[in-house]
C-alpha positions in Angstrom: 75.3 -149.1 -14.1 71.6 -148.4 -13.5 71.2 -151.8 -11.8 74.2 -151.0 -9.6 72.7 -147.7 -8.6 69.4 -149.3 -7.8 71.2 -151.9 -5.6 73.0 -149.1 -3.7 69.8 -147.3 -3.0 68.1 -150.5 -1.8 71.1 -151.3 0.4 71.1 -147.8 1.9 67.4 -148.0 2.6 67.8 -151.4 4.3 70.6 -150.0 6.4 68.6 -147.0 7.5 65.6 -149.3 8.2 67.8 -151.5 10.3 69.0 -148.8 12.7 67.7 -149.5 16.2 66.5 -147.1 18.8 66.8 -143.4 18.0 70.0 -143.8 15.9 69.7 -141.7 12.7 72.6 -141.3 10.3 71.4 -137.9 9.1 72.0 -136.4 12.6 75.8 -136.5 12.0 76.8 -133.7 9.6 80.6 -134.4 9.6 82.6 -137.6 9.0 84.3 -137.1 12.4 81.0 -137.0 14.2 79.7 -140.0 12.3 82.8 -142.0 13.0 82.4 -141.2 16.8 78.8 -142.3 16.6 79.7 -145.4 14.7 82.3 -146.4 17.3 79.8 -145.7 20.1 77.2 -148.0 18.5 80.0 -150.7 17.9 81.0 -150.6 21.5 77.3 -151.0 22.6 77.2 -154.0 20.3 74.4 -152.4 18.2 75.8 -154.1 15.1 73.2 -153.0 12.6 73.7 -149.4 13.6 77.4 -149.7 13.4 77.2 -151.4 10.0 75.0 -148.6 8.7 77.4 -145.9 10.0 80.7 -147.5 8.9 79.2 -148.4 5.5 78.4 -144.7 5.0 81.8 -143.7 6.2 83.5 -145.9 3.6 81.6 -143.9 0.9 82.0 -140.5 2.5 85.6 -140.5 3.7 88.3 -139.2 1.3 90.5 -141.9 -0.2 93.6 -140.8 1.8 91.8 -140.3 5.1 93.4 -142.2 7.9 90.0 -143.1 9.3 89.1 -145.0 6.1 91.0 -148.3 6.9 89.6 -148.2 10.4 86.1 -147.8 9.0 86.6 -150.9 6.8 88.0 -152.8 9.8 85.1 -152.1 12.1 82.6 -152.5 9.3 84.0 -156.0 8.7 84.0 -156.8 12.4 80.4 -155.8 12.7 79.4 -157.9 9.7 81.2 -160.8 11.3 79.3 -160.3 14.6 76.1 -160.6 12.5 77.4 -163.8 10.9 77.5 -162.0 7.5 80.8 -163.7 6.7 80.9 -162.9 3.0 80.3 -159.2 3.6 82.9 -159.3 6.4 85.5 -160.9 4.0 84.8 -158.3 1.4 85.4 -155.4 3.8 88.6 -156.9 5.2 89.8 -157.4 1.6 89.0 -153.8 0.7 91.2 -152.8 3.6 94.3 -154.7 2.8 94.0 -154.2 -1.0 93.5 -150.4 -0.7 95.9 -149.9 2.2 98.5 -152.6 2.0 100.9 -150.7 4.2 98.5 -149.9 7.0 99.2 -151.5 10.4 95.8 -153.3 10.1 96.5 -154.7 6.6 97.9 -158.1 7.7 95.2 -158.5 10.4 92.6 -157.8 7.7 94.1 -160.4 5.4 94.0 -163.0 8.1 90.4 -162.2 9.0 89.4 -162.2 5.4 90.7 -165.7 5.0 89.0 -166.8 8.2 85.7 -165.3 7.0 85.8 -167.2 3.7 86.8 -170.3 5.7 83.6 -170.0 7.8 81.5 -170.0 4.6 82.7 -173.5 3.7 80.6 -175.3 6.4 81.3 -179.0 5.6 83.9 -180.8 3.5 81.2 -182.4 1.4 79.8 -179.0 0.3 81.1 -176.9 -2.6 84.6 -175.9 -1.9 84.7 -172.6 -3.7 84.9 -170.5 -0.5 87.5 -172.9 0.9 89.6 -172.3 -2.2 89.2 -168.5 -1.8 90.2 -168.9 1.9 93.3 -170.8 0.9 94.3 -168.2 -1.7 93.8 -165.4 0.9 95.9 -167.2 3.5 98.6 -167.5 0.8 98.2 -163.8 -0.1 98.8 -163.0 3.6 102.0 -165.0 3.7 103.1 -163.6 0.4 102.5 -160.0 1.1 103.5 -160.0 4.7 106.2 -162.8 5.2 107.2 -161.4 8.6 103.7 -161.0 10.0 103.1 -162.2 13.5 100.2 -164.2 12.1 102.3 -166.5 10.0 102.2 -169.4 12.4 98.5 -169.2 12.8 97.9 -168.9 9.1 100.1 -172.0 8.4 98.1 -174.0 11.1 94.8 -172.9 9.6 96.1 -173.8 6.1 96.9 -177.3 7.3 93.3 -177.6 8.7 91.9 -176.4 5.5 94.0 -178.8 3.5 92.6 -181.7 5.6 89.1 -180.6 4.5 90.2 -180.7 0.9 91.7 -184.1 1.4 88.5 -185.3 3.2 86.3 -184.0 0.3 88.3 -185.9 -2.3 88.6 -189.0 0.0 84.9 -189.1 0.5 84.3 -188.8 -3.3 86.7 -191.7 -3.7 84.8 -193.7 -1.1 81.5 -193.1 -3.0 83.1 -194.9 -6.0 84.7 -197.5 -3.8 81.3 -198.4 -2.3 79.7 -198.7 -5.7 82.7 -200.9 -6.9 83.8 -198.3 -9.5 87.4 -199.0 -8.4 89.2 -197.2 -11.2 87.4 -193.9 -10.3 88.1 -194.6 -6.6 91.8 -195.1 -7.3 91.9 -191.7 -9.2 90.6 -189.8 -6.1 92.7 -191.7 -3.5 95.8 -191.0 -5.6 94.9 -187.4 -5.8 94.7 -187.1 -2.0 98.1 -188.7 -1.7 99.6 -186.4 -4.4 98.1 -183.1 -3.2 97.9 -183.6 0.6 100.5 -186.2 1.6 100.8 -184.8 5.1 97.1 -184.6 5.8 95.7 -187.2 8.3 93.4 -188.4 5.5 96.4 -189.6 3.6 96.7 -192.8 5.7 93.1 -193.7 5.0 93.5 -192.9 1.3 96.5 -195.2 1.1 94.6 -198.0 2.8 91.7 -197.7 0.5 94.0 -197.5 -2.5 95.5 -200.8 -1.5 92.1 -202.4 -1.1 91.0 -201.1 -4.5 94.1 -202.6 -6.2 93.4 -205.9 -4.4 89.8 -206.1 -5.5 90.6 -205.6 -9.1 93.6 -207.9 -8.9 96.3 -205.3 -9.6 98.8 -207.3 -7.7 101.9 -205.3 -8.4 100.3 -202.0 -7.3 98.7 -203.7 -4.3 102.0 -205.0 -3.2 103.8 -201.7 -3.8 101.1 -199.8 -1.9 101.4 -202.2 1.0 105.1 -201.7 1.1 104.4 -197.9 1.5 101.9 -198.6 4.2 104.2 -201.0 6.2 107.0 -198.5 6.0 104.9 -195.5 7.2 102.7 -197.3 9.7 104.8 -200.2 11.0 102.6 -201.3 14.0 99.2 -200.3 12.5 96.6 -203.1 13.0 94.5 -202.0 10.0 97.6 -202.0 7.8 98.4 -205.5 8.8 94.8 -206.6 8.0 94.6 -204.9 4.6 98.0 -206.1 3.6 97.8 -209.6 5.0 98.1 -211.2 1.5 100.7 -208.7 0.1 104.0 -210.2 -1.0 106.8 -209.1 -3.3 105.9 -207.1 -6.4 105.1 -208.8 -9.7 104.2 -207.6 -13.2 101.0 -209.3 -13.9 98.9 -206.2 -14.4 99.1 -202.4 -14.9 97.0 -200.0 -12.9 95.1 -197.0 -14.3 97.2 -193.9 -14.8 96.9 -191.2 -12.2 94.2 -188.6 -12.8 93.6 -185.1 -11.5 90.1 -184.6 -10.0 88.9 -181.2 -8.9 89.9 -179.9 -5.6 
């Protein structure tokens, strides 16, 4: 508790120090006046001032005040303008969790998901924020099934899933290049099981066939090539990878599917 209080004091001091020009929070003695000043700073694109004012409002406004969800909304937007995406996501989340019936709630859930998504900068990096983004998109669709944002959320989920597929595919390729084919097979299969519609699924299936071929799992190589030829009939790379594939046999047994981390 003491540490939390100290953090709040430091944060408040930093916000006050960050105010530009002659903007001073203590000039505004009512929440209505402070809200008006906060909006004025927001419209002027004085993001640090707007953040300081809206942050104070989220502490000062009564829990049932109709201005409170708006304060969270503009606070989150201002953080986003400053590229403070984690703080933006947290403020958007506070809005839809505290005011699930507010007209801004579904907008806030979408923007929270997008803010978390921006924190996952490359597929190769840690995917924790990507997982949080995916969970938040699904929360949006679960809480607000008729939202006007449903189509956008589904498209963005598909893009996010492609990144998850890419992350696991690239891990598989690491093992493939080092000739650790059993481990490579595990990751390629995981891509196909979890994200079969992602564009990376084609590449995972091709590399899966090559992995089986290199360790002489003929039955699995032939079966994988049957899938490839069915899905990608005129694909030149499929023709090359599967040039020696014939009917299935039972000369070997491939490793069992595994479940790597997402």
